Structure formats: C-alpha cells, structure tokens
mmCIF file of the N, C-alpha and C atoms, coordinates in Angstrom:
data_MODEL
# 
_entry.id   MODEL 
# 
loop_
_atom_site.group_PDB 
_atom_site.id 
_atom_site.type_symbol 
_atom_site.label_atom_id 
_atom_site.label_alt_id 
_atom_site.label_comp_id 
_atom_site.label_asym_id 
_atom_site.label_entity_id 
_atom_site.label_seq_id 
_atom_site.pdbx_PDB_ins_code 
_atom_site.Cartn_x 
_atom_site.Cartn_y 
_atom_site.Cartn_z 
_atom_site.occupancy 
_atom_site.B_iso_or_equiv 
_atom_site.pdbx_formal_charge 
_atom_site.auth_seq_id 
_atom_site.auth_comp_id 
_atom_site.auth_asym_id 
_atom_site.auth_atom_id 
_atom_site.pdbx_PDB_model_num 
ATOM 1   N N  . UNK A 1 1  ? 118.167 86.026  123.576 1.00 0.00 ? 1  UNK A N  1 
ATOM 2   C CA . UNK A 1 1  ? 117.255 87.143  123.770 1.00 0.00 ? 1  UNK A CA 1 
ATOM 3   C C  . UNK A 1 1  ? 117.673 88.307  122.881 1.00 0.00 ? 1  UNK A C  1 
ATOM 4   N N  . UNK A 1 2  ? 116.726 89.069  122.456 1.00 0.00 ? 2  UNK A N  1 
ATOM 5   C CA . UNK A 1 2  ? 116.945 90.189  121.544 1.00 0.00 ? 2  UNK A CA 1 
ATOM 6   C C  . UNK A 1 2  ? 117.057 91.502  122.314 1.00 0.00 ? 2  UNK A C  1 
ATOM 7   N N  . UNK A 1 3  ? 117.919 92.388  121.826 1.00 0.00 ? 3  UNK A N  1 
ATOM 8   C CA . UNK A 1 3  ? 118.024 93.744  122.356 1.00 0.00 ? 3  UNK A CA 1 
ATOM 9   C C  . UNK A 1 3  ? 116.923 94.566  121.701 1.00 0.00 ? 3  UNK A C  1 
ATOM 10  N N  . UNK A 1 4  ? 116.120 95.272  122.522 1.00 0.00 ? 4  UNK A N  1 
ATOM 11  C CA . UNK A 1 4  ? 115.033 96.073  121.961 1.00 0.00 ? 4  UNK A CA 1 
ATOM 12  C C  . UNK A 1 4  ? 114.887 97.398  122.685 1.00 0.00 ? 4  UNK A C  1 
ATOM 13  N N  . UNK A 1 5  ? 114.634 98.435  121.888 1.00 0.00 ? 5  UNK A N  1 
ATOM 14  C CA . UNK A 1 5  ? 114.260 99.718  122.450 1.00 0.00 ? 5  UNK A CA 1 
ATOM 15  C C  . UNK A 1 5  ? 113.104 100.273 121.645 1.00 0.00 ? 5  UNK A C  1 
ATOM 16  N N  . UNK A 1 6  ? 112.329 101.123 122.275 1.00 0.00 ? 6  UNK A N  1 
ATOM 17  C CA . UNK A 1 6  ? 111.159 101.720 121.648 1.00 0.00 ? 6  UNK A CA 1 
ATOM 18  C C  . UNK A 1 6  ? 111.323 103.233 121.596 1.00 0.00 ? 6  UNK A C  1 
ATOM 19  N N  . UNK A 1 7  ? 110.912 103.792 120.460 1.00 0.00 ? 7  UNK A N  1 
ATOM 20  C CA . UNK A 1 7  ? 110.994 105.228 120.219 1.00 0.00 ? 7  UNK A CA 1 
ATOM 21  C C  . UNK A 1 7  ? 109.611 105.688 119.759 1.00 0.00 ? 7  UNK A C  1 
ATOM 22  N N  . UNK A 1 8  ? 109.084 106.724 120.392 1.00 0.00 ? 8  UNK A N  1 
ATOM 23  C CA . UNK A 1 8  ? 107.767 107.240 120.025 1.00 0.00 ? 8  UNK A CA 1 
ATOM 24  C C  . UNK A 1 8  ? 107.781 107.768 118.589 1.00 0.00 ? 8  UNK A C  1 
ATOM 25  N N  . UNK A 1 9  ? 106.754 107.428 117.832 1.00 0.00 ? 9  UNK A N  1 
ATOM 26  C CA . UNK A 1 9  ? 106.636 107.863 116.438 1.00 0.00 ? 9  UNK A CA 1 
ATOM 27  C C  . UNK A 1 9  ? 106.115 109.299 116.394 1.00 0.00 ? 9  UNK A C  1 
ATOM 28  N N  . UNK A 1 10 ? 107.038 110.243 116.519 1.00 0.00 ? 10 UNK A N  1 
ATOM 29  C CA . UNK A 1 10 ? 106.743 111.669 116.379 1.00 0.00 ? 10 UNK A CA 1 
ATOM 30  C C  . UNK A 1 10 ? 107.815 112.273 115.478 1.00 0.00 ? 10 UNK A C  1 
ATOM 31  N N  . UNK A 1 11 ? 107.513 113.363 114.788 1.00 0.00 ? 11 UNK A N  1 
ATOM 32  C CA . UNK A 1 11 ? 108.481 113.954 113.853 1.00 0.00 ? 11 UNK A CA 1 
ATOM 33  C C  . UNK A 1 11 ? 109.855 114.247 114.472 1.00 0.00 ? 11 UNK A C  1 
ATOM 34  N N  . UNK A 1 12 ? 109.878 114.639 115.732 1.00 0.00 ? 12 UNK A N  1 
ATOM 35  C CA . UNK A 1 12 ? 111.155 114.978 116.379 1.00 0.00 ? 12 UNK A CA 1 
ATOM 36  C C  . UNK A 1 12 ? 112.111 113.781 116.430 1.00 0.00 ? 12 UNK A C  1 
ATOM 37  N N  . UNK A 1 13 ? 111.585 112.568 116.446 1.00 0.00 ? 13 UNK A N  1 
ATOM 38  C CA . UNK A 1 13 ? 112.419 111.370 116.571 1.00 0.00 ? 13 UNK A CA 1 
ATOM 39  C C  . UNK A 1 13 ? 112.799 110.740 115.235 1.00 0.00 ? 13 UNK A C  1 
ATOM 40  N N  . UNK A 1 14 ? 112.414 111.352 114.114 1.00 0.00 ? 14 UNK A N  1 
ATOM 41  C CA . UNK A 1 14 ? 112.695 110.764 112.799 1.00 0.00 ? 14 UNK A CA 1 
ATOM 42  C C  . UNK A 1 14 ? 114.179 110.511 112.568 1.00 0.00 ? 14 UNK A C  1 
ATOM 43  N N  . UNK A 1 15 ? 115.036 111.425 112.993 1.00 0.00 ? 15 UNK A N  1 
ATOM 44  C CA . UNK A 1 15 ? 116.475 111.246 112.794 1.00 0.00 ? 15 UNK A CA 1 
ATOM 45  C C  . UNK A 1 15 ? 117.008 110.026 113.525 1.00 0.00 ? 15 UNK A C  1 
ATOM 46  N N  . UNK A 1 16 ? 116.529 109.812 114.733 1.00 0.00 ? 16 UNK A N  1 
ATOM 47  C CA . UNK A 1 16 ? 116.961 108.649 115.526 1.00 0.00 ? 16 UNK A CA 1 
ATOM 48  C C  . UNK A 1 16 ? 116.539 107.366 114.826 1.00 0.00 ? 16 UNK A C  1 
ATOM 49  N N  . UNK A 1 17 ? 115.304 107.322 114.355 1.00 0.00 ? 17 UNK A N  1 
ATOM 50  C CA . UNK A 1 17 ? 114.776 106.132 113.682 1.00 0.00 ? 17 UNK A CA 1 
ATOM 51  C C  . UNK A 1 17 ? 115.493 105.908 112.352 1.00 0.00 ? 17 UNK A C  1 
ATOM 52  N N  . UNK A 1 18 ? 115.735 106.976 111.596 1.00 0.00 ? 18 UNK A N  1 
ATOM 53  C CA . UNK A 1 18 ? 116.422 106.845 110.307 1.00 0.00 ? 18 UNK A CA 1 
ATOM 54  C C  . UNK A 1 18 ? 117.824 106.266 110.476 1.00 0.00 ? 18 UNK A C  1 
ATOM 55  N N  . UNK A 1 19 ? 118.543 106.723 111.485 1.00 0.00 ? 19 UNK A N  1 
ATOM 56  C CA . UNK A 1 19 ? 119.889 106.183 111.727 1.00 0.00 ? 19 UNK A CA 1 
ATOM 57  C C  . UNK A 1 19 ? 119.795 104.715 112.130 1.00 0.00 ? 19 UNK A C  1 
ATOM 58  N N  . UNK A 1 20 ? 118.851 104.383 112.995 1.00 0.00 ? 20 UNK A N  1 
ATOM 59  C CA . UNK A 1 20 ? 118.679 102.993 113.435 1.00 0.00 ? 20 UNK A CA 1 
ATOM 60  C C  . UNK A 1 20 ? 118.370 102.074 112.256 1.00 0.00 ? 20 UNK A C  1 
ATOM 61  N N  . UNK A 1 21 ? 117.545 102.544 111.313 1.00 0.00 ? 21 UNK A N  1 
ATOM 62  C CA . UNK A 1 21 ? 117.182 101.735 110.148 1.00 0.00 ? 21 UNK A CA 1 
ATOM 63  C C  . UNK A 1 21 ? 118.389 101.380 109.288 1.00 0.00 ? 21 UNK A C  1 
ATOM 64  N N  . UNK A 1 22 ? 119.416 102.210 109.326 1.00 0.00 ? 22 UNK A N  1 
ATOM 65  C CA . UNK A 1 22 ? 120.609 101.987 108.501 1.00 0.00 ? 22 UNK A CA 1 
ATOM 66  C C  . UNK A 1 22 ? 121.726 101.254 109.218 1.00 0.00 ? 22 UNK A C  1 
ATOM 67  N N  . UNK A 1 23 ? 121.503 100.868 110.468 1.00 0.00 ? 23 UNK A N  1 
ATOM 68  C CA . UNK A 1 23 ? 122.519 100.119 111.202 1.00 0.00 ? 23 UNK A CA 1 
ATOM 69  C C  . UNK A 1 23 ? 122.525 98.664  110.752 1.00 0.00 ? 23 UNK A C  1 
ATOM 70  N N  . UNK A 1 24 ? 123.712 98.060  110.627 1.00 0.00 ? 24 UNK A N  1 
ATOM 71  C CA . UNK A 1 24 ? 123.761 96.645  110.246 1.00 0.00 ? 24 UNK A CA 1 
ATOM 72  C C  . UNK A 1 24 ? 123.156 95.771  111.344 1.00 0.00 ? 24 UNK A C  1 
ATOM 73  N N  . UNK A 1 25 ? 122.441 94.738  110.942 1.00 0.00 ? 25 UNK A N  1 
ATOM 74  C CA . UNK A 1 25 ? 121.857 93.756  111.865 1.00 0.00 ? 25 UNK A CA 1 
ATOM 75  C C  . UNK A 1 25 ? 120.820 94.351  112.815 1.00 0.00 ? 25 UNK A C  1 
ATOM 76  N N  . UNK A 1 26 ? 120.223 95.475  112.439 1.00 0.00 ? 26 UNK A N  1 
ATOM 77  C CA . UNK A 1 26 ? 119.171 96.105  113.239 1.00 0.00 ? 26 UNK A CA 1 
ATOM 78  C C  . UNK A 1 26 ? 117.901 96.152  112.401 1.00 0.00 ? 26 UNK A C  1 
ATOM 79  N N  . UNK A 1 27 ? 116.785 95.786  113.007 1.00 0.00 ? 27 UNK A N  1 
ATOM 80  C CA . UNK A 1 27 ? 115.501 95.904  112.319 1.00 0.00 ? 27 UNK A CA 1 
ATOM 81  C C  . UNK A 1 27 ? 114.640 96.928  113.052 1.00 0.00 ? 27 UNK A C  1 
ATOM 82  N N  . UNK A 1 28 ? 113.830 97.622  112.279 1.00 0.00 ? 28 UNK A N  1 
ATOM 83  C CA . UNK A 1 28 ? 112.926 98.625  112.841 1.00 0.00 ? 28 UNK A CA 1 
ATOM 84  C C  . UNK A 1 28 ? 111.524 98.330  112.297 1.00 0.00 ? 28 UNK A C  1 
ATOM 85  N N  . UNK A 1 29 ? 110.580 98.168  113.207 1.00 0.00 ? 29 UNK A N  1 
ATOM 86  C CA . UNK A 1 29 ? 109.188 98.008  112.803 1.00 0.00 ? 29 UNK A CA 1 
ATOM 87  C C  . UNK A 1 29 ? 108.329 98.852  113.734 1.00 0.00 ? 29 UNK A C  1 
ATOM 88  N N  . UNK A 1 30 ? 107.017 98.849  113.488 1.00 0.00 ? 30 UNK A N  1 
ATOM 89  C CA . UNK A 1 30 ? 106.133 99.653  114.318 1.00 0.00 ? 30 UNK A CA 1 
ATOM 90  C C  . UNK A 1 30 ? 105.237 98.783  115.163 1.00 0.00 ? 30 UNK A C  1 
ATOM 91  N N  . UNK A 1 31 ? 105.045 99.214  116.405 1.00 0.00 ? 31 UNK A N  1 
ATOM 92  C CA . UNK A 1 31 ? 104.125 98.586  117.342 1.00 0.00 ? 31 UNK A CA 1 
ATOM 93  C C  . UNK A 1 31 ? 103.281 99.722  117.910 1.00 0.00 ? 31 UNK A C  1 
ATOM 94  N N  . UNK A 1 32 ? 102.049 99.824  117.461 1.00 0.00 ? 32 UNK A N  1 
ATOM 95  C CA . UNK A 1 32 ? 101.215 100.938 117.895 1.00 0.00 ? 32 UNK A CA 1 
ATOM 96  C C  . UNK A 1 32 ? 101.880 102.257 117.532 1.00 0.00 ? 32 UNK A C  1 
ATOM 97  N N  . UNK A 1 33 ? 101.958 103.194 118.487 1.00 0.00 ? 33 UNK A N  1 
ATOM 98  C CA . UNK A 1 33 ? 102.543 104.501 118.194 1.00 0.00 ? 33 UNK A CA 1 
ATOM 99  C C  . UNK A 1 33 ? 104.067 104.551 118.395 1.00 0.00 ? 33 UNK A C  1 
ATOM 100 N N  . UNK A 1 34 ? 104.716 103.392 118.431 1.00 0.00 ? 34 UNK A N  1 
ATOM 101 C CA . UNK A 1 34 ? 106.153 103.328 118.692 1.00 0.00 ? 34 UNK A CA 1 
ATOM 102 C C  . UNK A 1 34 ? 106.886 102.620 117.565 1.00 0.00 ? 34 UNK A C  1 
ATOM 103 N N  . UNK A 1 35 ? 108.136 103.013 117.371 1.00 0.00 ? 35 UNK A N  1 
ATOM 104 C CA . UNK A 1 35 ? 109.054 102.236 116.557 1.00 0.00 ? 35 UNK A CA 1 
ATOM 105 C C  . UNK A 1 35 ? 109.750 101.268 117.500 1.00 0.00 ? 35 UNK A C  1 
ATOM 106 N N  . UNK A 1 36 ? 109.856 100.003 117.099 1.00 0.00 ? 36 UNK A N  1 
ATOM 107 C CA . UNK A 1 36 ? 110.596 99.009  117.867 1.00 0.00 ? 36 UNK A CA 1 
ATOM 108 C C  . UNK A 1 36 ? 111.903 98.770  117.118 1.00 0.00 ? 36 UNK A C  1 
ATOM 109 N N  . UNK A 1 37 ? 113.012 99.027  117.793 1.00 0.00 ? 37 UNK A N  1 
ATOM 110 C CA . UNK A 1 37 ? 114.347 98.856  117.234 1.00 0.00 ? 37 UNK A CA 1 
ATOM 111 C C  . UNK A 1 37 ? 114.933 97.605  117.874 1.00 0.00 ? 37 UNK A C  1 
ATOM 112 N N  . UNK A 1 38 ? 115.263 96.597  117.044 1.00 0.00 ? 38 UNK A N  1 
ATOM 113 C CA . UNK A 1 38 ? 115.682 95.299  117.562 1.00 0.00 ? 38 UNK A CA 1 
ATOM 114 C C  . UNK A 1 38 ? 116.988 94.839  116.929 1.00 0.00 ? 38 UNK A C  1 
ATOM 115 N N  . UNK A 1 39 ? 117.757 94.076  117.712 1.00 0.00 ? 39 UNK A N  1 
ATOM 116 C CA . UNK A 1 39 ? 119.000 93.490  117.220 1.00 0.00 ? 39 UNK A CA 1 
ATOM 117 C C  . UNK A 1 39 ? 119.379 92.311  118.098 1.00 0.00 ? 39 UNK A C  1 
ATOM 118 N N  . UNK A 1 40 ? 120.104 91.369  117.532 1.00 0.00 ? 40 UNK A N  1 
ATOM 119 C CA . UNK A 1 40 ? 120.638 90.261  118.326 1.00 0.00 ? 40 UNK A CA 1 
ATOM 120 C C  . UNK A 1 40 ? 121.892 90.693  119.080 1.00 0.00 ? 40 UNK A C  1 
ATOM 121 N N  . UNK A 1 41 ? 122.456 91.827  118.705 1.00 0.00 ? 41 UNK A N  1 
ATOM 122 C CA . UNK A 1 41 ? 123.637 92.371  119.381 1.00 0.00 ? 41 UNK A CA 1 
ATOM 123 C C  . UNK A 1 41 ? 123.317 93.718  120.010 1.00 0.00 ? 41 UNK A C  1 
ATOM 124 N N  . UNK A 1 42 ? 124.350 94.478  120.289 1.00 0.00 ? 42 UNK A N  1 
ATOM 125 C CA . UNK A 1 42 ? 124.174 95.820  120.847 1.00 0.00 ? 42 UNK A CA 1 
ATOM 126 C C  . UNK A 1 42 ? 123.594 96.750  119.788 1.00 0.00 ? 42 UNK A C  1 
ATOM 127 N N  . UNK A 1 43 ? 122.870 97.744  120.244 1.00 0.00 ? 43 UNK A N  1 
ATOM 128 C CA . UNK A 1 43 ? 122.375 98.799  119.364 1.00 0.00 ? 43 UNK A CA 1 
ATOM 129 C C  . UNK A 1 43 ? 123.112 100.074 119.760 1.00 0.00 ? 43 UNK A C  1 
ATOM 130 N N  . UNK A 1 44 ? 123.829 100.665 118.797 1.00 0.00 ? 44 UNK A N  1 
ATOM 131 C CA . UNK A 1 44 ? 124.591 101.890 119.057 1.00 0.00 ? 44 UNK A CA 1 
ATOM 132 C C  . UNK A 1 44 ? 124.180 102.930 118.020 1.00 0.00 ? 44 UNK A C  1 
ATOM 133 N N  . UNK A 1 45 ? 123.629 104.037 118.507 1.00 0.00 ? 45 UNK A N  1 
ATOM 134 C CA . UNK A 1 45 ? 123.181 105.120 117.633 1.00 0.00 ? 45 UNK A CA 1 
ATOM 135 C C  . UNK A 1 45 ? 124.003 106.364 117.934 1.00 0.00 ? 45 UNK A C  1 
ATOM 136 N N  . UNK A 1 46 ? 124.648 106.893 116.902 1.00 0.00 ? 46 UNK A N  1 
ATOM 137 C CA . UNK A 1 46 ? 125.470 108.098 117.037 1.00 0.00 ? 46 UNK A CA 1 
ATOM 138 C C  . UNK A 1 46 ? 124.571 109.329 117.048 1.00 0.00 ? 46 UNK A C  1 
ATOM 139 N N  . UNK A 1 47 ? 124.650 110.137 118.086 1.00 0.00 ? 47 UNK A N  1 
ATOM 140 C CA . UNK A 1 47 ? 123.776 111.305 118.201 1.00 0.00 ? 47 UNK A CA 1 
ATOM 141 C C  . UNK A 1 47 ? 123.967 112.283 117.056 1.00 0.00 ? 47 UNK A C  1 
ATOM 142 N N  . UNK A 1 48 ? 125.187 112.570 116.699 1.00 0.00 ? 48 UNK A N  1 
ATOM 143 C CA . UNK A 1 48 ? 125.433 113.569 115.655 1.00 0.00 ? 48 UNK A CA 1 
ATOM 144 C C  . UNK A 1 48 ? 124.835 113.130 114.313 1.00 0.00 ? 48 UNK A C  1 
ATOM 145 N N  . UNK A 1 49 ? 124.850 111.842 114.043 1.00 0.00 ? 49 UNK A N  1 
ATOM 146 C CA . UNK A 1 49 ? 124.267 111.333 112.797 1.00 0.00 ? 49 UNK A CA 1 
ATOM 147 C C  . UNK A 1 49 ? 122.757 111.538 112.752 1.00 0.00 ? 49 UNK A C  1 
ATOM 148 N N  . UNK A 1 50 ? 122.116 111.603 113.904 1.00 0.00 ? 50 UNK A N  1 
ATOM 149 C CA . UNK A 1 50 ? 120.659 111.769 113.963 1.00 0.00 ? 50 UNK A CA 1 
ATOM 150 C C  . UNK A 1 50 ? 120.230 113.209 113.722 1.00 0.00 ? 50 UNK A C  1 
ATOM 151 N N  . UNK A 1 51 ? 121.117 114.161 113.981 1.00 0.00 ? 51 UNK A N  1 
ATOM 152 C CA . UNK A 1 51 ? 120.764 115.572 113.876 1.00 0.00 ? 51 UNK A CA 1 
ATOM 153 C C  . UNK A 1 51 ? 119.889 116.049 115.027 1.00 0.00 ? 51 UNK A C  1 
ATOM 154 N N  . UNK A 1 52 ? 119.713 115.195 116.039 1.00 0.00 ? 52 UNK A N  1 
ATOM 155 C CA . UNK A 1 52 ? 118.845 115.538 117.169 1.00 0.00 ? 52 UNK A CA 1 
ATOM 156 C C  . UNK A 1 52 ? 119.520 116.519 118.115 1.00 0.00 ? 52 UNK A C  1 
ATOM 157 N N  . UNK A 1 53 ? 118.750 117.490 118.533 1.00 0.00 ? 53 UNK A N  1 
ATOM 158 C CA . UNK A 1 53 ? 119.238 118.394 119.578 1.00 0.00 ? 53 UNK A CA 1 
ATOM 159 C C  . UNK A 1 53 ? 119.208 117.653 120.902 1.00 0.00 ? 53 UNK A C  1 
ATOM 160 N N  . UNK A 1 54 ? 119.927 118.164 121.872 1.00 0.00 ? 54 UNK A N  1 
ATOM 161 C CA . UNK A 1 54 ? 120.064 117.455 123.143 1.00 0.00 ? 54 UNK A CA 1 
ATOM 162 C C  . UNK A 1 54 ? 118.727 117.126 123.815 1.00 0.00 ? 54 UNK A C  1 
ATOM 163 N N  . UNK A 1 55 ? 117.793 118.054 123.852 1.00 0.00 ? 55 UNK A N  1 
ATOM 164 C CA . UNK A 1 55 ? 116.517 117.802 124.527 1.00 0.00 ? 55 UNK A CA 1 
ATOM 165 C C  . UNK A 1 55 ? 115.765 116.646 123.869 1.00 0.00 ? 55 UNK A C  1 
ATOM 166 N N  . UNK A 1 56 ? 115.763 116.599 122.556 1.00 0.00 ? 56 UNK A N  1 
ATOM 167 C CA . UNK A 1 56 ? 115.110 115.499 121.841 1.00 0.00 ? 56 UNK A CA 1 
ATOM 168 C C  . UNK A 1 56 ? 115.893 114.209 122.055 1.00 0.00 ? 56 UNK A C  1 
ATOM 169 N N  . UNK A 1 57 ? 117.192 114.285 121.958 1.00 0.00 ? 57 UNK A N  1 
ATOM 170 C CA . UNK A 1 57 ? 118.057 113.109 122.109 1.00 0.00 ? 57 UNK A CA 1 
ATOM 171 C C  . UNK A 1 57 ? 117.816 112.408 123.447 1.00 0.00 ? 57 UNK A C  1 
ATOM 172 N N  . UNK A 1 58 ? 117.817 113.170 124.516 1.00 0.00 ? 58 UNK A N  1 
ATOM 173 C CA . UNK A 1 58 ? 117.691 112.567 125.846 1.00 0.00 ? 58 UNK A CA 1 
ATOM 174 C C  . UNK A 1 58 ? 116.266 112.113 126.162 1.00 0.00 ? 58 UNK A C  1 
ATOM 175 N N  . UNK A 1 59 ? 115.300 112.498 125.347 1.00 0.00 ? 59 UNK A N  1 
ATOM 176 C CA . UNK A 1 59 ? 113.923 112.053 125.585 1.00 0.00 ? 59 UNK A CA 1 
ATOM 177 C C  . UNK A 1 59 ? 113.432 111.072 124.521 1.00 0.00 ? 59 UNK A C  1 
ATOM 178 N N  . UNK A 1 60 ? 114.303 110.618 123.645 1.00 0.00 ? 60 UNK A N  1 
ATOM 179 C CA . UNK A 1 60 ? 113.873 109.784 122.519 1.00 0.00 ? 60 UNK A CA 1 
ATOM 180 C C  . UNK A 1 60 ? 113.543 108.341 122.901 1.00 0.00 ? 60 UNK A C  1 
ATOM 181 N N  . UNK A 1 61 ? 114.113 107.822 123.963 1.00 0.00 ? 61 UNK A N  1 
ATOM 182 C CA . UNK A 1 61 ? 113.849 106.430 124.357 1.00 0.00 ? 61 UNK A CA 1 
ATOM 183 C C  . UNK A 1 61 ? 112.549 106.371 125.150 1.00 0.00 ? 61 UNK A C  1 
ATOM 184 N N  . UNK A 1 62 ? 111.576 105.627 124.597 1.00 0.00 ? 62 UNK A N  1 
ATOM 185 C CA . UNK A 1 62 ? 110.276 105.491 125.262 1.00 0.00 ? 62 UNK A CA 1 
ATOM 186 C C  . UNK A 1 62 ? 110.229 104.245 126.132 1.00 0.00 ? 62 UNK A C  1 
ATOM 187 N N  . UNK A 1 63 ? 111.059 103.253 125.827 1.00 0.00 ? 63 UNK A N  1 
ATOM 188 C CA . UNK A 1 63 ? 111.039 102.033 126.620 1.00 0.00 ? 63 UNK A CA 1 
ATOM 189 C C  . UNK A 1 63 ? 112.075 101.040 126.148 1.00 0.00 ? 63 UNK A C  1 
ATOM 190 N N  . UNK A 1 64 ? 112.297 100.018 126.969 1.00 0.00 ? 64 UNK A N  1 
ATOM 191 C CA . UNK A 1 64 ? 113.238 98.946  126.678 1.00 0.00 ? 64 UNK A CA 1 
ATOM 192 C C  . UNK A 1 64 ? 112.554 97.610  126.920 1.00 0.00 ? 64 UNK A C  1 
ATOM 193 N N  . UNK A 1 65 ? 113.036 96.575  126.256 1.00 0.00 ? 65 UNK A N  1 
ATOM 194 C CA . UNK A 1 65 ? 112.519 95.226  126.472 1.00 0.00 ? 65 UNK A CA 1 
ATOM 195 C C  . UNK A 1 65 ? 113.705 94.269  126.532 1.00 0.00 ? 65 UNK A C  1 
ATOM 196 N N  . UNK A 1 66 ? 113.939 93.683  127.703 1.00 0.00 ? 66 UNK A N  1 
ATOM 197 C CA . UNK A 1 66 ? 115.052 92.749  127.868 1.00 0.00 ? 66 UNK A CA 1 
ATOM 198 C C  . UNK A 1 66 ? 116.402 93.388  127.638 1.00 0.00 ? 66 UNK A C  1 
ATOM 199 N N  . UNK A 1 67 ? 116.503 94.664  127.866 1.00 0.00 ? 67 UNK A N  1 
ATOM 200 C CA . UNK A 1 67 ? 117.707 95.426  127.538 1.00 0.00 ? 67 UNK A CA 1 
ATOM 201 C C  . UNK A 1 67 ? 117.992 96.464  128.604 1.00 0.00 ? 67 UNK A C  1 
ATOM 202 N N  . UNK A 1 68 ? 119.191 97.046  128.514 1.00 0.00 ? 68 UNK A N  1 
ATOM 203 C CA . UNK A 1 68 ? 119.534 98.156  129.401 1.00 0.00 ? 68 UNK A CA 1 
ATOM 204 C C  . UNK A 1 68 ? 120.417 99.134  128.644 1.00 0.00 ? 68 UNK A C  1 
ATOM 205 N N  . UNK A 1 69 ? 120.350 100.377 129.060 1.00 0.00 ? 69 UNK A N  1 
ATOM 206 C CA . UNK A 1 69 ? 121.170 101.425 128.458 1.00 0.00 ? 69 UNK A CA 1 
ATOM 207 C C  . UNK A 1 69 ? 122.494 101.476 129.204 1.00 0.00 ? 69 UNK A C  1 
ATOM 208 N N  . UNK A 1 70 ? 123.594 101.370 128.458 1.00 0.00 ? 70 UNK A N  1 
ATOM 209 C CA . UNK A 1 70 ? 124.912 101.471 129.075 1.00 0.00 ? 70 UNK A CA 1 
ATOM 210 C C  . UNK A 1 70 ? 125.614 102.781 128.705 1.00 0.00 ? 70 UNK A C  1 
ATOM 211 N N  . UNK A 1 71 ? 125.076 103.489 127.723 1.00 0.00 ? 71 UNK A N  1 
ATOM 212 C CA . UNK A 1 71 ? 125.598 104.806 127.352 1.00 0.00 ? 71 UNK A CA 1 
ATOM 213 C C  . UNK A 1 71 ? 124.452 105.626 126.783 1.00 0.00 ? 71 UNK A C  1 
ATOM 214 N N  . UNK A 1 72 ? 124.284 106.818 127.279 1.00 0.00 ? 72 UNK A N  1 
ATOM 215 C CA . UNK A 1 72 ? 123.315 107.765 126.709 1.00 0.00 ? 72 UNK A CA 1 
ATOM 216 C C  . UNK A 1 72 ? 123.846 109.149 127.032 1.00 0.00 ? 72 UNK A C  1 
ATOM 217 N N  . UNK A 1 73 ? 124.748 109.591 126.191 1.00 0.00 ? 73 UNK A N  1 
ATOM 218 C CA . UNK A 1 73 ? 125.387 110.879 126.415 1.00 0.00 ? 73 UNK A CA 1 
ATOM 219 C C  . UNK A 1 73 ? 125.365 111.695 125.131 1.00 0.00 ? 73 UNK A C  1 
ATOM 220 N N  . UNK A 1 74 ? 126.135 112.770 125.095 1.00 0.00 ? 74 UNK A N  1 
ATOM 221 C CA . UNK A 1 74 ? 126.121 113.657 123.939 1.00 0.00 ? 74 UNK A CA 1 
ATOM 222 C C  . UNK A 1 74 ? 126.672 113.008 122.678 1.00 0.00 ? 74 UNK A C  1 
ATOM 223 N N  . UNK A 1 75 ? 127.329 111.846 122.823 1.00 0.00 ? 75 UNK A N  1 
ATOM 224 C CA . UNK A 1 75 ? 127.927 111.170 121.681 1.00 0.00 ? 75 UNK A CA 1 
ATOM 225 C C  . UNK A 1 75 ? 127.082 110.034 121.121 1.00 0.00 ? 75 UNK A C  1 
ATOM 226 N N  . UNK A 1 76 ? 126.515 109.201 121.986 1.00 0.00 ? 76 UNK A N  1 
ATOM 227 C CA . UNK A 1 76 ? 125.847 108.003 121.502 1.00 0.00 ? 76 UNK A CA 1 
ATOM 228 C C  . UNK A 1 76 ? 124.848 107.437 122.500 1.00 0.00 ? 76 UNK A C  1 
ATOM 229 N N  . UNK A 1 77 ? 123.980 106.591 121.973 1.00 0.00 ? 77 UNK A N  1 
ATOM 230 C CA . UNK A 1 77 ? 123.074 105.776 122.757 1.00 0.00 ? 77 UNK A CA 1 
ATOM 231 C C  . UNK A 1 77 ? 123.488 104.326 122.529 1.00 0.00 ? 77 UNK A C  1 
ATOM 232 N N  . UNK A 1 78 ? 123.819 103.603 123.580 1.00 0.00 ? 78 UNK A N  1 
ATOM 233 C CA . UNK A 1 78 ? 124.193 102.191 123.481 1.00 0.00 ? 78 UNK A CA 1 
ATOM 234 C C  . UNK A 1 78 ? 123.228 101.387 124.356 1.00 0.00 ? 78 UNK A C  1 
ATOM 235 N N  . UNK A 1 79 ? 122.540 100.449 123.704 1.00 0.00 ? 79 UNK A N  1 
ATOM 236 C CA . UNK A 1 79 ? 121.598 99.570  124.383 1.00 0.00 ? 79 UNK A CA 1 
ATOM 237 C C  . UNK A 1 79 ? 122.108 98.145  124.213 1.00 0.00 ? 79 UNK A C  1 
ATOM 238 N N  . UNK A 1 80 ? 122.171 97.406  125.334 1.00 0.00 ? 80 UNK A N  1 
ATOM 239 C CA . UNK A 1 80 ? 122.676 96.027  125.316 1.00 0.00 ? 80 UNK A CA 1 
ATOM 240 C C  . UNK A 1 80 ? 121.626 95.098  125.943 1.00 0.00 ? 80 UNK A C  1 
ATOM 241 N N  . UNK A 1 81 ? 121.791 93.811  125.649 1.00 0.00 ? 81 UNK A N  1 
ATOM 242 C CA . UNK A 1 81 ? 120.897 92.830  126.262 1.00 0.00 ? 81 UNK A CA 1 
ATOM 243 C C  . UNK A 1 81 ? 121.123 92.795  127.756 1.00 0.00 ? 81 UNK A C  1 
ATOM 244 N N  . UNK A 1 82 ? 120.070 92.531  128.482 1.00 0.00 ? 82 UNK A N  1 
ATOM 245 C CA . UNK A 1 82 ? 120.153 92.440  129.940 1.00 0.00 ? 82 UNK A CA 1 
ATOM 246 C C  . UNK A 1 82 ? 120.709 91.111  130.347 1.00 0.00 ? 82 UNK A C  1 
# 
C-alpha cells in the first residue's frame, strides 16, 4: 500500500508542495483541486524548509489515504502507511 496525503492547491501551500516534490521516492500529482503526495515509504516534510508560518503549516493537510500522521509539529510532518 502507498502512503498518500493531499494538500489543497492554494498559493499558501506552495512551499509544502515544493519541498515534497524534491523528496526522494516521493511523487506529486494533481487530483482535482488537490496535490496528491505519494510514496512507498514514509513522507517527511521539514516545516522550516517550506517557509510556512504555523497557521498555514497546521492547516496544510487536506486529507490522507491509507495513511496516518505520526508527527505534525513545529519541526516536521511525518505521514506513514496505516
């Protein structure tokens, strides 16, 4: 099963998506108004690398598919397979 998270395609989330696109073994595509971030392993996004302020950071995840969040704090977002 694949690890997947969805991020709404709005300008505020561009930093999160840009960092995800540069992660090894992670693919990013679009499904309707969302970016789908997928990997066969864990997805770990460093908050500081995104440039996102806290309010944007904590609201950037629009949904998960077959996955769960194990870390979402001021340092990183970690999504793993369920």
